[in-house]
Every structure is written in structure tokens, then in C-alpha cells.
C-alpha positions in Angstrom: 104.2 102.2 121.1 105.7 105.3 122.7 103.7 107.8 124.8 105.7 110.7 123.3 103.5 112.7 121.0 104.6 112.2 117.4 103.4 113.6 114.0 103.9 113.0 110.3 105.1 115.9 108.2 103.6 116.4 104.7 104.9 118.7 102.0 107.8 121.1 102.3 111.3 120.6 100.9 112.0 117.3 99.2 115.3 117.0 101.0 113.6 117.1 104.5 114.3 113.6 105.5 112.7 113.2 108.9 109.0 112.9 108.2 108.0 111.5 111.6 108.9 113.9 114.3 108.3 114.4 118.1 105.9 117.2 118.9 107.0 119.3 121.9 104.6 120.5 123.2 101.7 119.1 121.2 99.8 121.9 119.4 98.6 123.2 116.1 102.0 124.2 114.6 105.4 122.6 114.3 108.6 124.4 113.3 111.5 122.4 112.0 115.0 123.8 111.5 116.3 123.0 108.0 119.0 124.5 105.7 119.4 127.9 107.4 115.7 128.4 108.1 112.6 127.0 109.6 109.9 125.0 107.8 106.5 125.5 109.3 103.7 122.9 109.4 100.1 123.1 110.7 98.0 120.3 112.1 95.3 118.8 109.8 92.4 116.7 110.9 93.9 113.7 109.1 95.7 110.7 110.6 98.2 108.5 108.8 98.9 104.9 109.7 102.6 104.4 110.5 104.8 101.7 112.1 104.1 103.7 115.4 100.4 103.6 114.9 98.1 106.3 113.6 99.7 109.8 113.8 98.4 113.3 113.2 99.4 114.7 109.8 100.9 118.2 109.8 101.0 120.0 106.4 103.7 122.4 105.3 102.6 126.0 105.2 105.6 128.3 104.8 109.4 128.8 105.4 111.2 131.5 107.4 114.9 132.3 107.5 117.2 132.3 110.5 118.7 135.8 111.1 122.4 135.8 111.2 
């Protein structure tokens, strides 16, 4: 098992393929670049069993656009 902090993403766009991501740095929010914007996820108290072991679940909260 890796010592790099990882998390499971829940919710958000259906075409967001990477649902297990590295957390840099670990915290309460994750921002993922996707289709010209950012999907924002917040930590929940839940853990999910994965092939990498139990990981914190981060739930989708909102989307922002990237300014051009």
C-alpha cells in the first residue's frame, strides 16, 4: 500500500473517470480540473474500502469555470 494520501471522489459529473485521486496536500477540500472548469469535493467522515485499502470519501459540492 502506498504512503501517498489518496481519496475516493463521490458525485459530480458522470464523465469524471478518475474516482481515486491523490490528495496534495491532505485537507478538507479537493479541486479537480475537468472540462474547462474545476469540480470541488469536500471530505466526509466516511471511508470506502478499495484495492488500496480504506480511503476517505470526498463528496462533490460545486463546479467553477476557468477564466479565459
